[in-house]
Each structure stands twice: as structure tokens, then as C-alpha cells.
C-alpha positions in Angstrom: 102.4 102.3 125.0 101.3 100.1 122.0 104.3 101.0 119.9 107.0 100.6 122.5 109.5 97.8 122.4 112.9 96.9 123.7 114.2 96.0 120.2 112.6 96.8 116.9 114.0 95.3 113.7 113.3 97.2 110.5 113.5 95.8 107.0 114.2 98.7 104.5 113.4 98.9 100.8 116.3 98.7 98.4 115.8 102.3 97.4 114.1 104.5 100.1 112.6 107.0 97.7 111.1 104.4 95.3 107.6 105.8 95.7 108.6 109.4 94.9 111.6 109.3 92.6 111.6 107.8 89.1 114.0 104.9 88.8 114.7 102.3 86.2 115.7 99.0 87.9 115.9 97.1 84.6 116.9 93.4 85.0 116.6 93.7 88.8 112.9 93.7 88.4 113.0 90.3 86.7 115.4 88.7 89.2 113.0 88.7 92.1 109.7 89.6 90.4 107.6 88.3 93.4 109.4 90.6 95.8 109.4 93.7 93.4 112.5 95.9 92.8 112.0 97.3 96.3 113.1 93.8 97.6 110.4 93.5 100.2 111.6 90.0 101.3 113.5 90.1 104.6 116.3 87.8 105.7 115.1 84.7 107.5 117.6 85.6 110.2 115.4 88.4 111.5 112.9 85.7 112.5 115.5 83.6 114.4 116.8 86.7 116.1 113.4 88.0 117.0 112.2 84.7 118.4 115.5 84.2 120.3 115.0 87.6 122.0 111.4 87.0 122.7 112.3 83.7 124.4 114.6 85.7 126.7 111.7 88.0 127.7 112.7 90.9 125.4 109.8 92.9 123.9 110.6 92.6 120.2 108.9 93.4 116.9 109.9 93.2 113.2 108.4 95.8 110.9 108.7 95.2 107.1 109.0 98.8 106.1 109.5 97.8 102.4 106.2 96.0 102.2 104.4 98.7 104.2 105.7 101.3 101.8 104.7 99.2 98.8 101.1 98.4 99.9 100.2 101.5 101.8 100.5 104.3 99.3 100.0 107.1 101.9 102.2 105.5 104.5 104.5 108.1 106.1 107.7 106.4 107.1 109.1 109.2 109.2 105.9 109.8 111.1 105.6 106.1 111.8 109.2 105.8 113.1 108.8 108.9 115.1 106.0 107.2 117.1 107.8 103.9 117.4 109.7 103.8 120.7 112.5 101.3 121.3 115.9 101.0 123.0 117.5 99.5 119.9 116.5 100.0 116.3 118.0 97.1 114.3 118.2 97.5 110.5 119.1 94.7 108.2 121.8 95.3 105.6 122.2 91.7 104.5 121.9 92.0 100.7 123.9 94.8 99.2 120.9 96.0 97.2 119.5 97.5 100.4 122.5 99.8 100.9 120.8 103.0 100.2 117.5 102.1 101.9 119.2 100.8 105.1 121.2 104.0 105.5 118.2 106.3 104.9 116.1 104.4 107.5 119.0 104.5 110.0 119.3 108.2 109.6 115.6 108.7 110.2 115.7 106.6 113.3 118.6 108.5 114.8 117.1 111.9 113.9 113.8 111.0 115.8 115.4 108.9 118.6 118.8 110.4 119.3 119.2 108.6 122.6 118.3 105.1 121.2 120.8 102.8 119.6 120.7 102.5 115.8 122.3 99.2 114.8 123.0 97.6 111.4 123.6 93.9 110.8 123.8 91.3 108.0 126.5 90.1 105.5 126.9 93.5 103.7 127.0 95.4 107.0 129.6 93.0 108.4 131.7 93.3 105.3 131.8 97.1 105.5 131.3 97.5 109.2 134.4 99.7 109.8 133.6 102.1 106.9 129.9 102.4 108.0 130.5 103.3 111.7 133.3 105.8 110.7 131.4 107.6 107.9 127.8 107.4 109.1 127.6 108.9 112.6 124.0 108.1 113.0 124.8 104.3 113.0 126.0 103.5 116.6 127.3 100.1 115.8 127.3 97.1 113.5 126.6 93.6 114.7 128.9 91.3 112.8 128.2 87.8 111.7 125.4 85.6 113.3 123.4 88.0 115.4 121.1 86.1 117.8 123.3 86.1 120.9 125.3 89.3 120.2 122.1 91.4 119.9 120.8 89.9 123.1 124.0 90.7 124.9 124.0 94.2 123.5 120.6 94.9 125.0 121.6 93.5 128.4 124.8 95.5 128.4 123.1 98.8 127.4 120.6 98.2 130.2 123.5 98.1 132.8 126.3 100.3 131.5 126.8 103.5 129.6 126.8 103.1 125.8 130.6 103.0 125.2 131.2 100.5 128.0 128.3 98.4 126.8 129.9 98.3 123.3 133.2 97.1 124.6 131.5 94.4 126.6 129.5 93.1 123.6 130.9 90.5 121.2 130.7 90.7 117.4 130.5 94.5 117.4 132.1 97.2 115.4 131.8 100.8 116.6 133.6 104.1 116.5 135.1 105.2 119.8 135.0 109.0 119.5 137.1 109.5 122.7 140.0 107.6 121.0 139.0 108.6 117.4 139.3 105.0 116.3 137.2 102.1 115.0 136.9 99.2 117.5 136.0 95.6 116.7 135.2 93.2 119.6 135.9 89.5 119.5 133.6 87.1 117.8 131.6 84.6 119.8 131.9 81.0 118.9 129.2 80.1 116.4 126.5 77.6 117.2 127.0 73.9 116.2 123.5 73.4 115.1 120.3 75.4 114.4 117.9 73.5 116.7 117.9 76.2 119.3 116.4 78.7 116.9 112.9 79.3 115.6 112.4 80.2 111.9 108.6 80.1 111.9 107.5 82.9 114.3 106.0 85.0 111.5 103.6 86.7 113.8 106.5 88.9 114.9 106.5 90.5 111.4 104.2 93.3 110.4 103.1 93.4 107.7 103.9 90.1 106.0 100.9 89.3 103.8 102.4 90.6 100.5 105.8 89.2 101.2 104.5 85.7 102.0 102.1 85.6 99.1 103.4 84.4 95.7 102.5 86.9 92.9 102.1 84.0 90.5 100.1 81.4 92.4 98.8 83.6 95.2 99.8 80.8 97.6 101.5 81.5 100.9 105.2 80.7 100.8 107.9 80.6 103.4 111.5 79.5 103.6 113.4 77.2 106.0 117.2 76.8 106.3 118.6 73.2 106.3 121.9 74.6 107.5 124.1 77.6 107.9 127.4 77.8 106.1 128.6 76.2 102.9 131.2 73.8 101.6 131.6 75.5 98.3 133.5 78.6 97.1 131.5 80.1 94.2 133.3 83.2 93.1 130.6 85.9 93.4 128.7 84.4 96.3 128.6 86.3 99.6 127.5 83.1 101.4 130.5 80.9 100.3 132.7 78.9 102.6 135.3 81.6 102.3 132.8 84.4 103.1 131.3 82.6 106.0 134.7 82.0 107.5 136.0 85.5 106.9 132.8 87.4 107.8 130.8 85.1 110.1 133.5 83.2 111.9 132.0 80.0 110.7 134.2 77.3 109.2 131.8 74.3 109.5 128.2 73.7 108.7 125.4 74.0 111.4 122.4 71.8 110.5 118.8 71.8 111.6 117.8 68.3 112.7 115.1 66.5 110.7 113.0 66.3 113.8 113.0 70.1 114.2 112.3 70.6 110.5 109.3 68.4 110.9 108.1 70.5 113.8 108.6 73.6 111.5 106.4 72.0 108.9 103.7 71.3 111.4 103.7 74.9 112.7 103.7 76.4 109.2 100.9 74.0 108.1 98.8 75.3 111.0 99.6 78.9 109.9 98.2 78.2 106.4 101.5 78.2 104.6 101.1 76.4 101.2 104.6 76.1 99.9 107.9 75.7 101.8 111.3 76.3 100.2 114.1 74.4 102.0 117.2 76.3 101.1 120.7 74.7 101.0 121.3 71.3 99.5 120.4 68.6 102.0 123.2 66.5 100.6 125.7 68.8 102.3 124.8 66.8 105.5 125.8 63.5 103.9 123.7 60.5 102.8 122.6 59.7 106.3 121.3 63.2 107.0 119.4 63.5 103.6 117.8 60.1 104.0 116.8 60.8 107.6 115.3 64.1 106.6 113.2 62.5 103.8 112.2 59.6 106.0 111.1 62.0 108.7 109.0 64.1 106.4 107.6 61.4 104.0 104.0 60.3 104.4 102.9 63.4 106.2 99.4 64.6 105.5 99.2 68.4 105.5 96.1 70.6 105.6 97.8 73.6 103.9 101.3 72.6 102.6 101.1 71.5 99.0 104.6 72.0 97.7 108.2 71.8 98.9 111.1 73.3 97.0 114.5 71.8 97.2 118.0 72.9 96.1 120.8 71.0 94.3 124.3 72.5 94.5 125.5 70.0 91.9 123.9 67.4 89.6 122.1 64.5 91.3 122.2 60.8 90.6 119.2 58.9 89.2 118.8 57.1 92.5 118.7 60.4 94.5 116.0 61.8 92.2 114.0 58.6 92.4 114.3 58.7 96.2 113.0 62.2 96.2 110.0 61.2 94.1 109.3 58.2 96.2 109.6 60.0 99.5 108.1 63.4 98.8 107.6 65.6 101.8 104.4 67.0 100.3 102.0 66.3 97.4 104.3 68.1 95.0 108.0 68.9 95.0 110.1 71.2 92.8 113.9 71.3 92.5 116.3 74.1 91.5 119.9 74.1 90.4 122.1 77.0 89.3 125.0 76.1 86.9 125.3 79.8 86.1 127.1 79.1 82.8 126.7 76.6 80.0 130.4 76.7 79.4 132.2 74.1 81.5 135.5 76.0 81.8 133.8 79.2 82.9 131.7 77.3 85.4 134.7 75.5 86.8 136.6 78.8 87.4 133.4 80.2 89.0 133.5 77.3 91.5 130.9 74.8 90.1 132.9 72.0 88.7 130.7 69.5 86.9 130.1 68.7 83.2 127.1 69.6 81.1 126.4 65.9 80.6 125.8 65.5 84.3 123.5 68.5 84.3 121.5 67.2 81.4 121.2 63.8 83.0 119.7 65.5 86.1 117.2 67.3 83.8 116.2 64.0 82.3 115.9 62.2 85.6 113.6 65.0 86.9 111.5 64.8 83.8 111.2 61.0 84.0 110.1 61.3 87.7 107.7 64.1 86.8 109.5 66.6 89.1 109.6 70.3 87.9 113.2 71.6 87.7 114.3 75.2 87.6 117.7 75.8 86.0 119.3 79.2 86.6 122.0 80.9 84.6 123.7 84.2 85.1 125.2 86.9 83.0 128.2 88.6 84.6 130.7 85.8 85.1 134.3 86.9 85.1 135.7 84.8 82.3 132.7 84.8 80.1 133.3 85.6 76.4 130.8 86.0 73.5 131.5 82.4 72.6 131.0 81.0 76.1 127.7 82.9 76.4 126.6 81.4 73.1 127.4 78.0 74.5 125.1 78.8 77.4 122.3 79.6 75.0 123.0 76.3 73.2 122.7 74.4 76.4 119.3 75.9 76.9 118.3 74.2 73.6 119.6 70.9 74.8 117.4 71.2 77.9 114.5 72.1 75.6 115.1 68.9 73.6 114.8 66.9 76.8 111.5 68.7 77.4 110.2 67.3 74.1 111.8 63.9 74.4 110.5 62.8 77.8 106.7 62.9 77.8 105.7 63.9 81.4 103.7 66.8 82.7 106.6 68.4 84.6 108.6 71.2 83.0 112.2 72.2 82.9 112.1 75.9 83.7 115.2 77.6 82.4 115.9 81.2 83.6 118.7 83.7 83.2 119.5 86.5 85.7 121.8 89.5 85.5 124.3 90.3 88.1 124.1 94.0 88.7 125.9 94.1 92.1 128.8 91.8 92.7 128.5 90.5 96.3 130.7 92.2 98.9 132.5 89.6 100.9 132.7 87.2 98.0 136.0 85.8 96.7 135.6 87.8 93.5 135.2 91.0 95.7 138.4 90.4 97.6 140.4 88.8 94.7 138.8 90.3 91.5 141.7 89.8 89.2 141.9 86.0 90.0 138.3 85.6 89.0 138.2 87.8 85.9 136.8 91.0 87.4 137.7 94.7 87.6 135.8 96.4 90.5 134.1 99.7 89.9 132.7 99.7 93.5 135.4 98.9 96.1 133.8 100.3 99.3 130.4 100.7 100.8 130.0 104.3 99.7 130.3 103.3 96.1 127.3 101.0 96.4 125.4 103.5 98.5 126.0 106.4 96.2 125.3 104.5 93.0 121.6 104.7 93.3 121.7 108.2 94.7 123.7 109.5 91.7 121.7 107.8 88.9 118.2 106.3 88.6 119.4 104.0 85.8 120.4 100.4 86.5 123.3 100.3 84.0 125.1 102.8 86.3 124.7 100.5 89.3 126.7 97.6 87.7 129.5 97.4 90.2 132.2 95.7 88.1 133.6 95.0 84.7 135.1 91.7 83.5 138.3 91.0 81.7 136.3 90.8 78.4 133.4 93.2 78.9 132.9 96.8 80.2 129.7 97.7 82.0 128.0 99.0 78.8 128.8 95.7 77.0 127.6 93.7 80.0 124.3 95.6 80.0 123.8 94.8 76.3 124.6 91.1 76.9 122.1 91.1 79.7 119.4 92.4 77.5 120.3 90.1 74.6 120.2 87.1 76.9 116.7 88.2 78.1 115.7 88.3 74.5 117.1 84.8 73.8 115.3 83.5 76.9 112.0 84.9 75.8 112.5 83.2 72.4 113.3 79.9 74.2 110.2 80.1 76.3 108.0 80.8 73.3 109.6 77.9 71.3 108.9 75.4 74.1 105.5 76.8 75.0 106.5 78.1 78.5 104.8 81.4 77.7 102.0 82.3 75.3 102.5 84.1 72.1 100.7 87.1 73.4 102.9 87.2 76.5 106.0 86.8 74.4 105.0 89.8 72.2 104.3 92.1 75.2 107.5 91.1 77.1 109.6 91.4 73.9 108.5 95.0 73.5 109.8 95.9 76.9 113.1 94.0 76.4 113.6 95.9 73.1 112.7 99.1 74.8 115.3 98.5 77.5 118.0 98.0 74.8 117.1 101.5 73.3 117.0 103.0 76.8 120.6 101.9 77.5 121.9 104.5 75.1 119.3 107.0 76.3 120.5 106.6 79.9 124.0 107.7 79.1 122.7 110.8 77.2 120.4 111.9 79.9 122.9 111.5 82.8 125.2 113.9 81.0 122.6 116.7 80.7 123.6 119.8 82.7 120.1 121.4 82.5 118.1 120.0 85.4 114.8 120.9 83.8 115.7 119.1 80.6 117.0 116.1 82.7 113.7 115.9 84.5 111.6 116.1 81.4 113.6 113.3 79.7 113.4 111.1 82.8 109.6 111.5 82.9 109.3 110.8 79.2 111.1 107.5 79.5 109.0 106.6 82.6 105.7 107.3 80.7 106.9 105.3 77.6 107.8 102.3 79.8 104.3 102.1 81.3 102.4 101.3 78.2 103.2 98.6 75.6 101.5 100.5 72.8 103.4 103.7 73.4 106.6 101.6 73.9 106.0 99.9 70.6 105.6 103.3 68.8 108.8 104.5 70.4 110.7 101.4 69.3 109.6 101.9 65.7 111.3 105.3 65.6 114.7 103.8 66.8 117.1 101.5 65.1 119.2 100.4 68.1 117.5 96.9 68.2 
């Protein structure tokens, strides 16, 4: 049978009903514009798990349901899953934004294949594993932590033993033993010491992948490669911090991919026609010898397809480091990104990124001098932010803009601001909210899952408050910061005047909508509720209608 496998991995959309129900994702739509609010990008770990299983002789496939639902307007998910035969259906619940979509897909799988195993995995699934298996009976188990070997052992055990015995024999598992009416967690395996045994390039396992791999801006094909697993830092809201890796993944040290294997990855991806590769994680985490070896291994290569390589900085870089990157570029063009999150040094230090603004500005200048594009990312939603500290963030943008004017090279400093809607489960701030300036609105998985079910409006999905701002105030700050960012981009010619005007209309519209959302959600008349929802949806589709609507309101 063409659609029969041992293990099928399914990547869900963030919101399962995004094609049928009207929803207002707000700032989420800007956070990952290329991947749409449905979050069609899948975790890179699906590739390493899929290839690991295939190398063991397992028939495996990865279906990107989110992309398939996005590009195929008449695609019937339930009909597709009904015809898809597998022993194990593995659904990724890595990013918390997929909570509702993952559960809906899991429910459909169990409904159509009651004798198969429905398995969740990923950081969010691991964080809430006990709650998930206890409250959602159609989820047979959760694979905790790093999943390559555990999912393989699960398949082997299910082939030999009854389901319950197989679960007890499989490491890294959480399941509900109905005979004992209790949740069981098996012991973790020891994590791997390096990433060289895994393959992160076997994209042929994924169907479809064209839209996910294609940049909506440049139309080039883009893929990501990990330099390592784990982290040395403890950023407060990051679900991938040192603390989170140790608590959820059983990993207390970094596992690197060797420069030789990364070169092999590049060669494979080049043959596949990938144009841009993003190396995630800061190569400096491996020390000076590792970063120099990686650059020396990749430098001088001549690629048929690869044009650009993206690199991360977890903290400001020295002039010599930036010059070395420029001298030993792994492709014709490189780009760098760094995320200080706040322009206020005290707020940034509490968050977990302890470096001064001067060091950050020097890095901006070094990149400009070496003609290397730099992306600098800030975030609204930090625990100890105040109105004054956010104003200092806006002021820092201007200082970066001054460097843009001062250093006459073609490269740009691209400043961006994002809005944190969901605070990462598994992060330090999630477990110790008071210490990091937060008050949690969502404390368990059901809170995240139900938020998008209860309300189509993004302001009702904000999972936290801070010591200085409630959710409504945070929403307004997010919109105001978007407005300031648009003004910055217009001032420094990053966007055209026409683009500014159109985008400004929709930012102003969102500010008006914030008050409308609260009015609508309180309506008891379902017909009136539906009419108002549809009105807002129609207004938000057309800039002319939106502008007319704005003129009749004074909220902005």
C-alpha cells in the first residue's frame, strides 16, 4: 500500500481550524511572517528522527499537514489521515503555539486508527507530558526529551510486546497505566555526546516542503542546520535554556556537530538546490578552536546553489571575530543576528543577557564596517520592563540608526521587535515567575490549549502578566512598539513611504480592534457575535476599508 508506513510523523498547524474559523493572530503574524500564523515550519528534530529510523530499516514518512492545509485549499485532513496507515503516528508538540493543532490531529488519528499508537513529542509535550496523557485519552504516550533512540525503541518494543509492556520497556516515555490508574514516567536514556550520528538534511522524507523551504521575501530555498544541542545560558523566557535542557531533556552539556559533518551537510544541501543555510546556535559556544576550525573547514568552498549563510551571536562580538567572519565567509554572503531583547541594560541582565549597550553598538559598527548585514531583535513582554525601560529600547534603535548613517557601506542593520504572546513552558520564568517579574495566567497545558478554542483574538492568548503591566497594557505596548518600529524603518529607508502608509493603517487598526475584541467576547447573542467577528475580518482585509474605519474611531 502506497500510504502505509511503520512510523508517520505529522506536523500540525498552530490552529487546526485556521481555514474555516475566523481568527485574529495579531503580532504573531509578524513574528514568523514567512511561515504564516499557521506556523508551517516543523522542528528540525523531525528530520534527524526520521533519518535515524530510516537507517534502522524503519519505513518512515513526515507529512507537513500545516503546509498541506495552507497550499491545498480543498485538502481534507481527516480523509487523508484515514487512508494513512501506520503503526505509530508521531505528532510534534515542540512549540507551545501548536498546542491546539497537535491535540486536534492526535484526536483524528486515534479516531480513525484506534489500534495504532498516537504519540506526542517535543519541548512543550515533554513539559506537560503527565497532564497530556492523563487528560487526553487518545494520546497513548509522550516521548520526552531527545527522541531519536526512544522512538526507535518504542517501535521495536511494540512489535514484540503488548502495548503496556512495550511502554514500560521504552525509555523517555510518559503514559497512563489504566490498570493502576496512574501516570508512569520511564527513565531517561543518556543523551548523545555529539550530533555526528544524525542527519539533518534528508528533506525528501518531508511532504510537502516547497512552501516551508521557500522564503516568502527572496523566493530562495532556505534550510537550517544545528551547530549543537543544548545551551550555556539561562535566558528567563527561553524553553531551550541550560535550565530547560537539563530539566526536560536530561542534557547538562552541549553536543556539537563536527565541522567535517557540517561541511558534508553543506555539500548535500547544495546538491539539493538550497540557496541559504541558517546555522543556529552561536559557534562560539564551542570555544575558539571549534569556531576557527568550522570557519576554516567551510571557507573557500564554491557552491552551485548556496549563496548565503546566516549565523547567530548570543552576545556581542569582538572586532577580530567579525573580521575573521568576513575574511573566511562560508559562502558569498553572510548575515548575522543577535537578540538583546531589551535596550535597558538592567532589564536585559535580569532576563539573562548580561552585556552593555556599548558592546552591542560596537558589534553593530563592526558589522557595518565589514559590510555584513546584521539583524537585531528586541521583544516586548520582559518581566521587569517599565514604560521608561521600553522608551530606552526605542532610543537604542535610534543609536543603531545613527551607525547606519555614519558607516558608509551597503550592508544594513535590520532592527526588529517581536511580541511575546505565549511565555515558553519549561522556561525559568514559567517555573519561577515571581523571580523574573511575571504572573502566569496559563499554568498548565489545558490553559494554552483552550485559549485559542475560547477566543479567536490574540490578546486573550497572552499567557502572562508582568509586575508592571496587565495583559491589556501589554497588548497596547506591543502595538505601540510596532508603530515605533515602522517609523524607524521609514526614517532610515528600510521600507518605502507607500509600504509604511499601508502597514501603519493595519497597526492603527489593530489598536482599535483591541478594545473591540473585549466587547465582542462578552456578547451573549451568538448571532450578533458572529456578525461582529465577520465585520472585523472584512475590515482587516482591505486597507481602504480599514482606513475609513480608523477615521470613525479616536482610540489611536
